[in-house]
HTML snippet that shows the backbone in 3Dmol.js (N, CA, C, O; Angstrom):
<script src="https://3Dmol.org/build/3Dmol-min.js"></script>
<div id="view" style="width:600px;height:400px;position:relative"></div>
<script>
const pdb = `
ATOM      1  N   ILE A   1     272.683 -21.446 343.428  1.00  0.00           N
ATOM      2  CA  ILE A   1     272.995 -20.019 344.633  1.00  0.00           C
ATOM      3  C   ILE A   1     272.812 -20.854 345.695  1.00  0.00           C
ATOM      4  O   ILE A   1     273.794 -21.180 346.361  1.00  0.00           O
ATOM      5  N   ARG A   2     271.628 -21.290 345.990  1.00  0.00           N
ATOM      6  CA  ARG A   2     271.306 -21.704 347.419  1.00  0.00           C
ATOM      7  C   ARG A   2     271.818 -22.813 348.030  1.00  0.00           C
ATOM      8  O   ARG A   2     271.856 -22.951 349.253  1.00  0.00           O
ATOM      9  N   CYS A   3     272.338 -23.858 346.986  1.00  0.00           N
ATOM     10  CA  CYS A   3     273.243 -24.824 347.592  1.00  0.00           C
ATOM     11  C   CYS A   3     274.649 -24.433 347.985  1.00  0.00           C
ATOM     12  O   CYS A   3     275.177 -25.049 348.910  1.00  0.00           O
ATOM     13  N   VAL A   4     275.401 -23.320 347.275  1.00  0.00           N
ATOM     14  CA  VAL A   4     276.714 -22.878 347.590  1.00  0.00           C
ATOM     15  C   VAL A   4     276.406 -21.937 349.155  1.00  0.00           C
ATOM     16  O   VAL A   4     277.027 -21.993 350.216  1.00  0.00           O
ATOM     17  N   ARG A   5     275.489 -21.300 348.861  1.00  0.00           N
ATOM     18  CA  ARG A   5     274.968 -20.424 350.082  1.00  0.00           C
ATOM     19  C   ARG A   5     275.133 -21.174 351.618  1.00  0.00           C
ATOM     20  O   ARG A   5     275.803 -20.937 352.624  1.00  0.00           O
ATOM     21  N   ASP A   6     274.113 -22.237 351.206  1.00  0.00           N
ATOM     22  CA  ASP A   6     274.067 -22.827 352.572  1.00  0.00           C
ATOM     23  C   ASP A   6     274.861 -23.680 352.776  1.00  0.00           C
ATOM     24  O   ASP A   6     274.862 -24.014 353.961  1.00  0.00           O
ATOM     25  N   TRP A   7     275.852 -24.432 351.907  1.00  0.00           N
ATOM     26  CA  TRP A   7     277.026 -24.865 352.069  1.00  0.00           C
ATOM     27  C   TRP A   7     278.145 -24.199 352.757  1.00  0.00           C
ATOM     28  O   TRP A   7     278.939 -24.690 353.560  1.00  0.00           O
ATOM     29  N   PHE A   8     278.069 -22.957 352.289  1.00  0.00           N
ATOM     30  CA  PHE A   8     279.275 -22.053 352.924  1.00  0.00           C
ATOM     31  C   PHE A   8     278.795 -21.585 354.470  1.00  0.00           C
ATOM     32  O   PHE A   8     279.557 -21.458 355.428  1.00  0.00           O
ATOM     33  N   LEU A   9     277.479 -21.384 354.472  1.00  0.00           N
ATOM     34  CA  LEU A   9     276.931 -20.890 355.720  1.00  0.00           C
ATOM     35  C   LEU A   9     277.184 -22.341 356.874  1.00  0.00           C
ATOM     36  O   LEU A   9     277.494 -22.091 358.039  1.00  0.00           O
ATOM     37  N   GLU A  10     277.057 -23.464 356.523  1.00  0.00           N
ATOM     38  CA  GLU A  10     277.503 -24.530 357.546  1.00  0.00           C
ATOM     39  C   GLU A  10     278.773 -25.071 357.875  1.00  0.00           C
ATOM     40  O   GLU A  10     279.031 -25.754 358.867  1.00  0.00           O
ATOM     41  N   THR A  11     279.751 -24.625 356.734  1.00  0.00           N
ATOM     42  CA  THR A  11     280.854 -25.168 356.949  1.00  0.00           C
ATOM     43  C   THR A  11     281.697 -23.913 357.515  1.00  0.00           C
ATOM     44  O   THR A  11     282.787 -24.097 358.056  1.00  0.00           O
ATOM     45  N   VAL A  12     281.136 -22.631 357.363  1.00  0.00           N
ATOM     46  CA  VAL A  12     281.964 -21.375 357.737  1.00  0.00           C
ATOM     47  C   VAL A  12     281.244 -20.752 358.902  1.00  0.00           C
ATOM     48  O   VAL A  12     281.707 -20.327 359.960  1.00  0.00           O
ATOM     49  N   GLY A  13     279.958 -20.799 358.447  1.00  0.00           N
ATOM     50  CA  GLY A  13     279.165 -19.872 359.370  1.00  0.00           C
ATOM     51  C   GLY A  13     278.911 -18.724 358.625  1.00  0.00           C
ATOM     52  O   GLY A  13     278.897 -18.462 357.422  1.00  0.00           O
ATOM     53  N   GLY A  14     278.642 -17.886 360.028  1.00  0.00           N
ATOM     54  CA  GLY A  14     278.329 -16.169 359.927  1.00  0.00           C
ATOM     55  C   GLY A  14     277.024 -15.848 359.189  1.00  0.00           C
ATOM     56  O   GLY A  14     276.313 -16.848 359.097  1.00  0.00           O
ATOM     57  N   ASP A  15     276.618 -14.992 358.762  1.00  0.00           N
ATOM     58  CA  ASP A  15     275.446 -14.545 358.108  1.00  0.00           C
ATOM     59  C   ASP A  15     275.707 -14.708 356.402  1.00  0.00           C
ATOM     60  O   ASP A  15     276.812 -14.823 355.872  1.00  0.00           O
ATOM     61  N   SER A  16     274.594 -14.688 355.821  1.00  0.00           N
ATOM     62  CA  SER A  16     274.525 -14.419 354.452  1.00  0.00           C
ATOM     63  C   SER A  16     273.428 -14.057 354.165  1.00  0.00           C
ATOM     64  O   SER A  16     272.447 -14.316 354.862  1.00  0.00           O
ATOM     65  N   ASP A  17     273.375 -13.213 352.797  1.00  0.00           N
ATOM     66  CA  ASP A  17     271.922 -12.918 352.151  1.00  0.00           C
ATOM     67  C   ASP A  17     271.181 -13.901 351.631  1.00  0.00           C
ATOM     68  O   ASP A  17     271.730 -14.992 351.476  1.00  0.00           O
ATOM     69  N   TYR A  18     270.209 -13.788 351.367  1.00  0.00           N
ATOM     70  CA  TYR A  18     269.043 -14.763 350.651  1.00  0.00           C
ATOM     71  C   TYR A  18     269.549 -15.135 348.994  1.00  0.00           C
ATOM     72  O   TYR A  18     269.968 -14.213 348.295  1.00  0.00           O
ATOM     73  N   PRO A  19     269.490 -16.201 348.582  1.00  0.00           N
ATOM     74  CA  PRO A  19     269.996 -16.571 347.319  1.00  0.00           C
ATOM     75  C   PRO A  19     269.279 -15.533 346.049  1.00  0.00           C
ATOM     76  O   PRO A  19     269.757 -15.426 344.919  1.00  0.00           O
ATOM     77  N   LYS A  20     268.268 -14.954 346.450  1.00  0.00           N
ATOM     78  CA  LYS A  20     267.670 -14.155 345.448  1.00  0.00           C
ATOM     79  C   LYS A  20     268.588 -12.646 345.628  1.00  0.00           C
ATOM     80  O   LYS A  20     268.731 -11.892 344.667  1.00  0.00           O
ATOM     81  N   VAL A  21     269.070 -12.397 346.754  1.00  0.00           N
ATOM     82  CA  VAL A  21     269.803 -11.007 346.949  1.00  0.00           C
ATOM     83  C   VAL A  21     270.948 -11.445 346.361  1.00  0.00           C
ATOM     84  O   VAL A  21     271.351 -10.644 345.518  1.00  0.00           O
ATOM     85  N   ILE A  22     271.757 -12.604 346.511  1.00  0.00           N
ATOM     86  CA  ILE A  22     272.789 -13.059 345.993  1.00  0.00           C
ATOM     87  C   ILE A  22     273.199 -12.851 344.525  1.00  0.00           C
ATOM     88  O   ILE A  22     274.192 -12.249 344.117  1.00  0.00           O
ATOM     89  N   TRP A  23     271.974 -13.640 343.612  1.00  0.00           N
ATOM     90  CA  TRP A  23     271.786 -13.516 342.328  1.00  0.00           C
ATOM     91  C   TRP A  23     271.476 -12.061 341.825  1.00  0.00           C
ATOM     92  O   TRP A  23     271.769 -11.547 340.745  1.00  0.00           O
ATOM     93  N   SER A  24     271.012 -11.701 342.569  1.00  0.00           N
ATOM     94  CA  SER A  24     270.941 -10.073 342.029  1.00  0.00           C
ATOM     95  C   SER A  24     272.032  -9.308 342.184  1.00  0.00           C
ATOM     96  O   SER A  24     272.256  -8.354 341.439  1.00  0.00           O
ATOM     97  N   ALA A  25     272.708  -9.607 343.034  1.00  0.00           N
ATOM     98  CA  ALA A  25     274.068  -8.658 343.256  1.00  0.00           C
ATOM     99  C   ALA A  25     275.259  -9.125 342.195  1.00  0.00           C
ATOM    100  O   ALA A  25     276.189  -8.464 341.731  1.00  0.00           O
ATOM    101  N   PHE A  26     274.897 -10.457 341.994  1.00  0.00           N
ATOM    102  CA  PHE A  26     275.960 -11.131 340.927  1.00  0.00           C
ATOM    103  C   PHE A  26     275.677 -10.467 339.729  1.00  0.00           C
ATOM    104  O   PHE A  26     276.606  -9.944 339.113  1.00  0.00           O
ATOM    105  N   ASN A  27     274.482 -10.407 339.292  1.00  0.00           N
ATOM    106  CA  ASN A  27     274.156  -9.754 338.037  1.00  0.00           C
ATOM    107  C   ASN A  27     274.355  -8.479 338.074  1.00  0.00           C
ATOM    108  O   ASN A  27     274.532  -8.185 336.892  1.00  0.00           O
ATOM    109  N   ASP A  28     274.448  -7.418 338.772  1.00  0.00           N
ATOM    110  CA  ASP A  28     274.806  -6.311 338.735  1.00  0.00           C
ATOM    111  C   ASP A  28     276.001  -6.177 338.964  1.00  0.00           C
ATOM    112  O   ASP A  28     276.381  -5.018 338.792  1.00  0.00           O
ATOM    113  N   PHE A  29     277.026  -7.114 339.391  1.00  0.00           N
ATOM    114  CA  PHE A  29     278.544  -7.047 339.429  1.00  0.00           C
ATOM    115  C   PHE A  29     278.851  -7.512 337.988  1.00  0.00           C
ATOM    116  O   PHE A  29     279.929  -7.148 337.517  1.00  0.00           O
ATOM    117  N   SER A  30     278.114  -8.196 337.310  1.00  0.00           N
ATOM    118  CA  SER A  30     278.226  -8.653 335.774  1.00  0.00           C
ATOM    119  C   SER A  30     278.312  -7.465 334.999  1.00  0.00           C
ATOM    120  O   SER A  30     279.368  -7.058 334.514  1.00  0.00           O
ATOM    121  N   THR A  31     276.975  -6.785 334.855  1.00  0.00           N
ATOM    122  CA  THR A  31     276.863  -6.063 334.190  1.00  0.00           C
ATOM    123  C   THR A  31     277.929  -4.580 334.104  1.00  0.00           C
ATOM    124  O   THR A  31     278.243  -3.961 333.087  1.00  0.00           O
ATOM    125  N   ASP A  32     278.343  -4.285 335.603  1.00  0.00           N
ATOM    126  CA  ASP A  32     278.911  -3.437 335.634  1.00  0.00           C
ATOM    127  C   ASP A  32     280.309  -3.825 335.119  1.00  0.00           C
ATOM    128  O   ASP A  32     280.770  -3.097 334.240  1.00  0.00           O
ATOM    129  N   LEU A  33     280.921  -4.683 335.466  1.00  0.00           N
ATOM    130  CA  LEU A  33     282.431  -5.270 334.517  1.00  0.00           C
ATOM    131  C   LEU A  33     282.143  -5.257 333.420  1.00  0.00           C
ATOM    132  O   LEU A  33     283.048  -4.790 332.729  1.00  0.00           O
ATOM    133  N   PHE A  34     280.993  -5.653 332.694  1.00  0.00           N
ATOM    134  CA  PHE A  34     280.722  -5.997 331.389  1.00  0.00           C
ATOM    135  C   PHE A  34     281.063  -4.077 330.930  1.00  0.00           C
ATOM    136  O   PHE A  34     282.030  -3.698 330.270  1.00  0.00           O
ATOM    137  N   GLU A  35     280.325  -3.466 331.320  1.00  0.00           N
ATOM    138  CA  GLU A  35     280.409  -1.992 330.984  1.00  0.00           C
ATOM    139  C   GLU A  35     281.960  -1.096 331.256  1.00  0.00           C
ATOM    140  O   GLU A  35     282.590  -0.278 330.585  1.00  0.00           O
ATOM    141  N   ARG A  36     282.126  -1.628 332.370  1.00  0.00           N
ATOM    142  CA  ARG A  36     283.787  -0.992 332.605  1.00  0.00           C
ATOM    143  C   ARG A  36     284.554  -1.595 331.360  1.00  0.00           C
ATOM    144  O   ARG A  36     284.813  -0.822 330.437  1.00  0.00           O
ATOM    145  N   ARG A  37     284.920  -2.870 331.271  1.00  0.00           N
ATOM    146  CA  ARG A  37     285.372  -3.196 330.014  1.00  0.00           C
ATOM    147  C   ARG A  37     285.092  -2.372 328.751  1.00  0.00           C
ATOM    148  O   ARG A  37     285.982  -1.718 328.207  1.00  0.00           O
ATOM    149  N   LEU A  38     283.972  -2.417 328.351  1.00  0.00           N
ATOM    150  CA  LEU A  38     283.764  -1.555 327.224  1.00  0.00           C
ATOM    151  C   LEU A  38     284.024  -0.146 327.373  1.00  0.00           C
ATOM    152  O   LEU A  38     284.362   0.467 326.360  1.00  0.00           O
ATOM    153  N   GLY A  39     283.912   0.551 328.610  1.00  0.00           N
ATOM    154  CA  GLY A  39     284.346   2.190 328.956  1.00  0.00           C
ATOM    155  C   GLY A  39     285.955   1.811 328.654  1.00  0.00           C
ATOM    156  O   GLY A  39     286.614   2.825 328.425  1.00  0.00           O
ATOM    157  N   GLU A  40     286.590   0.775 328.614  1.00  0.00           N
ATOM    158  CA  GLU A  40     288.013   1.021 328.287  1.00  0.00           C
ATOM    159  C   GLU A  40     288.275   0.801 326.738  1.00  0.00           C
ATOM    160  O   GLU A  40     289.404   0.610 326.287  1.00  0.00           O
ATOM    161  N   GLY A  41     287.326   0.839 326.103  1.00  0.00           N
ATOM    162  CA  GLY A  41     287.294   0.608 324.340  1.00  0.00           C
ATOM    163  C   GLY A  41     287.563  -0.674 324.173  1.00  0.00           C
ATOM    164  O   GLY A  41     288.448  -0.851 323.337  1.00  0.00           O
ATOM    165  N   ILE A  42     287.219  -1.454 324.559  1.00  0.00           N
ATOM    166  CA  ILE A  42     287.468  -2.702 324.312  1.00  0.00           C
ATOM    167  C   ILE A  42     286.195  -3.000 323.430  1.00  0.00           C
ATOM    168  O   ILE A  42     285.116  -2.749 323.967  1.00  0.00           O
ATOM    169  N   ASP A  43     286.178  -3.550 322.031  1.00  0.00           N
ATOM    170  CA  ASP A  43     285.064  -4.184 321.330  1.00  0.00           C
ATOM    171  C   ASP A  43     284.080  -5.156 322.289  1.00  0.00           C
ATOM    172  O   ASP A  43     284.460  -5.821 323.254  1.00  0.00           O
ATOM    173  N   GLU A  44     282.923  -5.072 321.842  1.00  0.00           N
ATOM    174  CA  GLU A  44     281.844  -5.959 322.743  1.00  0.00           C
ATOM    175  C   GLU A  44     282.338  -7.515 322.856  1.00  0.00           C
ATOM    176  O   GLU A  44     282.227  -8.117 323.924  1.00  0.00           O
ATOM    177  N   ASP A  45     282.889  -8.128 321.688  1.00  0.00           N
ATOM    178  CA  ASP A  45     282.814  -9.363 321.389  1.00  0.00           C
ATOM    179  C   ASP A  45     284.251  -9.696 322.211  1.00  0.00           C
ATOM    180  O   ASP A  45     284.312 -10.810 322.731  1.00  0.00           O
ATOM    181  N   ASP A  46     285.242  -8.926 322.336  1.00  0.00           N
ATOM    182  CA  ASP A  46     286.472  -8.988 323.049  1.00  0.00           C
ATOM    183  C   ASP A  46     286.048  -8.999 324.353  1.00  0.00           C
ATOM    184  O   ASP A  46     286.475  -9.811 325.174  1.00  0.00           O
ATOM    185  N   VAL A  47     285.034  -7.937 324.660  1.00  0.00           N
ATOM    186  CA  VAL A  47     284.900  -7.989 326.229  1.00  0.00           C
ATOM    187  C   VAL A  47     284.415  -9.251 326.660  1.00  0.00           C
ATOM    188  O   VAL A  47     284.918  -9.619 327.722  1.00  0.00           O
ATOM    189  N   LEU A  48     283.580 -10.032 326.147  1.00  0.00           N
ATOM    190  CA  LEU A  48     282.996 -11.090 326.526  1.00  0.00           C
ATOM    191  C   LEU A  48     284.018 -12.239 326.485  1.00  0.00           C
ATOM    192  O   LEU A  48     283.792 -13.142 327.290  1.00  0.00           O
ATOM    193  N   GLU A  49     284.963 -12.358 325.798  1.00  0.00           N
ATOM    194  CA  GLU A  49     286.285 -13.232 325.370  1.00  0.00           C
ATOM    195  C   GLU A  49     286.795 -12.995 326.928  1.00  0.00           C
ATOM    196  O   GLU A  49     286.708 -13.750 327.897  1.00  0.00           O
ATOM    197  N   ASP A  50     287.357 -11.671 326.810  1.00  0.00           N
ATOM    198  CA  ASP A  50     287.969 -11.136 328.091  1.00  0.00           C
ATOM    199  C   ASP A  50     287.615 -11.644 329.437  1.00  0.00           C
ATOM    200  O   ASP A  50     288.432 -12.199 330.172  1.00  0.00           O
ATOM    201  N   ILE A  51     286.262 -11.420 329.765  1.00  0.00           N
ATOM    202  CA  ILE A  51     285.717 -11.718 331.199  1.00  0.00           C
ATOM    203  C   ILE A  51     285.917 -13.493 331.091  1.00  0.00           C
ATOM    204  O   ILE A  51     286.334 -14.157 332.040  1.00  0.00           O
ATOM    205  N   THR A  52     285.603 -13.974 329.998  1.00  0.00           N
ATOM    206  CA  THR A  52     285.426 -15.688 330.132  1.00  0.00           C
ATOM    207  C   THR A  52     286.584 -15.991 330.568  1.00  0.00           C
ATOM    208  O   THR A  52     286.685 -16.711 331.562  1.00  0.00           O
ATOM    209  N   ARG A  53     287.895 -15.411 329.787  1.00  0.00           N
ATOM    210  CA  ARG A  53     289.179 -15.962 330.114  1.00  0.00           C
ATOM    211  C   ARG A  53     290.294 -15.637 331.182  1.00  0.00           C
ATOM    212  O   ARG A  53     291.436 -16.050 331.383  1.00  0.00           O
ATOM    213  N   MET A  54     289.253 -14.487 331.928  1.00  0.00           N
ATOM    214  CA  MET A  54     290.002 -14.049 332.965  1.00  0.00           C
ATOM    215  C   MET A  54     290.845 -14.912 334.151  1.00  0.00           C
ATOM    216  O   MET A  54     290.349 -15.918 334.657  1.00  0.00           O
ATOM    217  N   PRO A  55     291.891 -14.511 334.454  1.00  0.00           N
ATOM    218  CA  PRO A  55     292.469 -15.685 335.503  1.00  0.00           C
ATOM    219  C   PRO A  55     291.442 -14.992 336.802  1.00  0.00           C
ATOM    220  O   PRO A  55     290.837 -13.921 336.803  1.00  0.00           O
ATOM    221  N   VAL A  56     291.510 -15.865 337.670  1.00  0.00           N
ATOM    222  CA  VAL A  56     290.523 -15.977 338.876  1.00  0.00           C
ATOM    223  C   VAL A  56     291.071 -14.901 339.938  1.00  0.00           C
ATOM    224  O   VAL A  56     290.320 -14.389 340.767  1.00  0.00           O
ATOM    225  N   ARG A  57     292.390 -14.612 339.850  1.00  0.00           N
ATOM    226  CA  ARG A  57     292.818 -13.738 340.742  1.00  0.00           C
ATOM    227  C   ARG A  57     292.543 -12.457 340.134  1.00  0.00           C
ATOM    228  O   ARG A  57     292.528 -11.614 341.031  1.00  0.00           O
ATOM    229  N   GLU A  58     292.317 -11.942 339.002  1.00  0.00           N
ATOM    230  CA  GLU A  58     292.348 -10.760 338.290  1.00  0.00           C
ATOM    231  C   GLU A  58     290.435 -10.797 338.615  1.00  0.00           C
ATOM    232  O   GLU A  58     289.934  -9.711 338.906  1.00  0.00           O
ATOM    233  N   TYR A  59     289.764 -11.689 338.564  1.00  0.00           N
ATOM    234  CA  TYR A  59     288.036 -11.815 338.408  1.00  0.00           C
ATOM    235  C   TYR A  59     288.017 -11.254 339.913  1.00  0.00           C
ATOM    236  O   TYR A  59     287.506 -10.148 340.089  1.00  0.00           O
ATOM    237  N   LEU A  60     288.546 -11.958 341.011  1.00  0.00           N
ATOM    238  CA  LEU A  60     288.281 -11.592 342.272  1.00  0.00           C
ATOM    239  C   LEU A  60     288.585 -10.196 342.643  1.00  0.00           C
ATOM    240  O   LEU A  60     287.848  -9.620 343.444  1.00  0.00           O
ATOM    241  N   ALA A  61     289.695  -9.553 342.084  1.00  0.00           N
ATOM    242  CA  ALA A  61     290.124  -8.115 342.174  1.00  0.00           C
ATOM    243  C   ALA A  61     288.933  -7.351 341.636  1.00  0.00           C
ATOM    244  O   ALA A  61     288.358  -6.445 342.240  1.00  0.00           O
ATOM    245  N   CYS A  62     288.607  -7.838 340.369  1.00  0.00           N
ATOM    246  CA  CYS A  62     287.206  -6.979 339.851  1.00  0.00           C
ATOM    247  C   CYS A  62     286.404  -7.008 340.784  1.00  0.00           C
ATOM    248  O   CYS A  62     285.875  -5.922 341.019  1.00  0.00           O
ATOM    249  N   VAL A  63     286.018  -8.107 341.606  1.00  0.00           N
ATOM    250  CA  VAL A  63     284.765  -8.484 342.621  1.00  0.00           C
ATOM    251  C   VAL A  63     284.983  -7.466 343.646  1.00  0.00           C
ATOM    252  O   VAL A  63     284.041  -6.800 344.077  1.00  0.00           O
ATOM    253  N   SER A  64     286.077  -7.329 344.018  1.00  0.00           N
ATOM    254  CA  SER A  64     286.600  -6.817 345.166  1.00  0.00           C
ATOM    255  C   SER A  64     286.304  -5.212 345.111  1.00  0.00           C
ATOM    256  O   SER A  64     285.591  -4.669 345.955  1.00  0.00           O
ATOM    257  N   LEU A  65     286.906  -4.523 344.062  1.00  0.00           N
ATOM    258  CA  LEU A  65     286.686  -3.621 343.730  1.00  0.00           C
ATOM    259  C   LEU A  65     285.120  -2.863 343.675  1.00  0.00           C
ATOM    260  O   LEU A  65     284.742  -1.855 344.272  1.00  0.00           O
ATOM    261  N   TRP A  66     284.348  -3.788 342.689  1.00  0.00           N
ATOM    262  CA  TRP A  66     283.187  -3.918 342.551  1.00  0.00           C
ATOM    263  C   TRP A  66     282.206  -3.369 344.387  1.00  0.00           C
ATOM    264  O   TRP A  66     281.359  -2.505 344.609  1.00  0.00           O
ATOM    265  N   LEU A  67     282.886  -4.370 345.287  1.00  0.00           N
ATOM    266  CA  LEU A  67     281.994  -4.366 346.459  1.00  0.00           C
ATOM    267  C   LEU A  67     282.641  -3.097 346.960  1.00  0.00           C
ATOM    268  O   LEU A  67     281.860  -2.495 347.698  1.00  0.00           O
ATOM    269  N   ASP A  68     283.788  -2.490 346.814  1.00  0.00           N
ATOM    270  CA  ASP A  68     284.283  -1.437 347.672  1.00  0.00           C
ATOM    271  C   ASP A  68     283.334  -0.286 347.103  1.00  0.00           C
ATOM    272  O   ASP A  68     282.616   0.388 347.841  1.00  0.00           O
ATOM    273  N   ASP A  69     283.402  -0.122 345.692  1.00  0.00           N
ATOM    274  CA  ASP A  69     282.423   1.065 345.090  1.00  0.00           C
ATOM    275  C   ASP A  69     281.205   0.838 345.590  1.00  0.00           C
ATOM    276  O   ASP A  69     280.682   1.901 345.926  1.00  0.00           O
ATOM    277  N   ARG A  70     280.507  -0.131 345.790  1.00  0.00           N
ATOM    278  CA  ARG A  70     278.854  -0.544 346.164  1.00  0.00           C
ATOM    279  C   ARG A  70     278.842   0.084 347.514  1.00  0.00           C
ATOM    280  O   ARG A  70     278.139   1.065 347.758  1.00  0.00           O
ATOM    281  N   ASP A  71     279.738  -0.565 348.523  1.00  0.00           N
ATOM    282  CA  ASP A  71     279.611  -0.137 349.618  1.00  0.00           C
ATOM    283  C   ASP A  71     279.792   1.452 350.344  1.00  0.00           C
ATOM    284  O   ASP A  71     279.290   1.976 351.339  1.00  0.00           O
ATOM    285  N   ARG A  72     280.860   1.951 349.212  1.00  0.00           N
ATOM    286  CA  ARG A  72     280.970   3.425 349.421  1.00  0.00           C
ATOM    287  C   ARG A  72     279.781   4.220 348.879  1.00  0.00           C
ATOM    288  O   ARG A  72     279.457   5.329 349.303  1.00  0.00           O
ATOM    289  N   SER A  73     279.208   3.600 347.974  1.00  0.00           N
ATOM    290  CA  SER A  73     277.675   4.235 347.287  1.00  0.00           C
ATOM    291  C   SER A  73     276.725   4.170 348.150  1.00  0.00           C
ATOM    292  O   SER A  73     275.833   5.014 348.064  1.00  0.00           O
ATOM    293  N   GLU A  74     276.662   3.119 349.244  1.00  0.00           N
ATOM    294  CA  GLU A  74     275.547   3.042 350.069  1.00  0.00           C
ATOM    295  C   GLU A  74     275.668   3.394 351.482  1.00  0.00           C
ATOM    296  O   GLU A  74     274.828   3.411 352.382  1.00  0.00           O
ATOM    297  N   ARG A  75     277.021   3.696 351.458  1.00  0.00           N
ATOM    298  CA  ARG A  75     277.082   4.218 353.120  1.00  0.00           C
ATOM    299  C   ARG A  75     276.411   5.603 353.219  1.00  0.00           C
ATOM    300  O   ARG A  75     276.511   6.377 352.267  1.00  0.00           O
ATOM    301  N   PRO A  76     275.677   5.974 354.422  1.00  0.00           N
ATOM    302  CA  PRO A  76     274.973   6.951 354.585  1.00  0.00           C
ATOM    303  C   PRO A  76     275.982   8.400 354.628  1.00  0.00           C
ATOM    304  O   PRO A  76     277.169   8.225 354.903  1.00  0.00           O
ATOM    305  N   ARG A  77     275.596   9.515 354.413  1.00  0.00           N
ATOM    306  CA  ARG A  77     276.516  10.812 354.403  1.00  0.00           C
ATOM    307  C   ARG A  77     276.576  10.752 355.796  1.00  0.00           C
ATOM    308  O   ARG A  77     275.627  10.318 356.448  1.00  0.00           O
ATOM    309  N   GLY A  78     277.778  11.215 356.394  1.00  0.00           N
ATOM    310  CA  GLY A  78     277.911  11.591 357.898  1.00  0.00           C
ATOM    311  C   GLY A  78     278.608  10.286 358.349  1.00  0.00           C
ATOM    312  O   GLY A  78     279.074  10.292 359.488  1.00  0.00           O
ATOM    313  N   ASP A  79     278.741   9.131 357.577  1.00  0.00           N
ATOM    314  CA  ASP A  79     278.935   8.030 358.168  1.00  0.00           C
ATOM    315  C   ASP A  79     280.717   8.052 358.789  1.00  0.00           C
ATOM    316  O   ASP A  79     281.576   8.386 357.973  1.00  0.00           O
ATOM    317  N   SER A  80     281.173   7.663 360.306  1.00  0.00           N
ATOM    318  CA  SER A  80     282.159   8.048 360.440  1.00  0.00           C
ATOM    319  C   SER A  80     283.240   7.122 359.964  1.00  0.00           C
ATOM    320  O   SER A  80     284.386   7.315 360.368  1.00  0.00           O
ATOM    321  N   ASN A  81     283.014   6.267 359.251  1.00  0.00           N
ATOM    322  CA  ASN A  81     283.821   5.374 358.504  1.00  0.00           C
ATOM    323  C   ASN A  81     283.853   5.710 356.851  1.00  0.00           C
ATOM    324  O   ASN A  81     284.500   4.945 356.136  1.00  0.00           O
ATOM    325  N   ALA A  82     283.232   6.726 356.317  1.00  0.00           N
ATOM    326  CA  ALA A  82     283.449   7.348 355.291  1.00  0.00           C
ATOM    327  C   ALA A  82     284.501   7.921 354.805  1.00  0.00           C
ATOM    328  O   ALA A  82     284.706   8.138 353.611  1.00  0.00           O
ATOM    329  N   GLY A  83     285.532   8.311 356.127  1.00  0.00           N
ATOM    330  CA  GLY A  83     286.763   8.868 355.442  1.00  0.00           C
ATOM    331  C   GLY A  83     286.282  10.763 355.575  1.00  0.00           C
ATOM    332  O   GLY A  83     285.236  11.198 356.057  1.00  0.00           O
ATOM    333  N   PRO A  84     287.191  11.405 355.103  1.00  0.00           N
ATOM    334  CA  PRO A  84     287.238  12.621 355.218  1.00  0.00           C
ATOM    335  C   PRO A  84     285.862  13.248 354.451  1.00  0.00           C
ATOM    336  O   PRO A  84     285.491  12.648 353.442  1.00  0.00           O
ATOM    337  N   ALA A  85     285.083  14.448 354.898  1.00  0.00           N
ATOM    338  CA  ALA A  85     284.290  14.819 353.992  1.00  0.00           C
ATOM    339  C   ALA A  85     284.792  15.521 352.677  1.00  0.00           C
ATOM    340  O   ALA A  85     285.919  16.017 352.687  1.00  0.00           O
ATOM    341  N   GLY A  86     284.186  15.575 351.796  1.00  0.00           N
ATOM    342  CA  GLY A  86     284.554  16.331 350.558  1.00  0.00           C
ATOM    343  C   GLY A  86     284.166  17.862 350.539  1.00  0.00           C
ATOM    344  O   GLY A  86     283.617  18.308 351.547  1.00  0.00           O
ATOM    345  N   PRO A  87     284.404  18.681 349.494  1.00  0.00           N
ATOM    346  CA  PRO A  87     284.107  19.935 349.582  1.00  0.00           C
ATOM    347  C   PRO A  87     282.742  20.483 349.737  1.00  0.00           C
ATOM    348  O   PRO A  87     282.570  21.700 349.812  1.00  0.00           O
TER     349      PRO A  87
END
`;
const viewer = $3Dmol.createViewer("view");
viewer.addModel(pdb, "pdb");
viewer.setStyle({}, {cartoon: {color: "spectrum"}});
viewer.zoomTo();
viewer.render();
</script>
């Protein structure tokens, strides 16, 4: 993780989390993806194969969805970027 993070920072620039934070987020994502697939009624062994063989585009879509969900859940109430208030 550290090597890729450092390479990315050197070539693209910007900010990035520390490697342990990235690793922890990756583990959270992996667990969530596995549980979502199980929730779709897919057998556990088939979920593992599904994730292993998932096309990169589909995998990245899952990452994007997970990040959006995570960002929404971490956004403080009353944040102007949170959209319309619920009931």
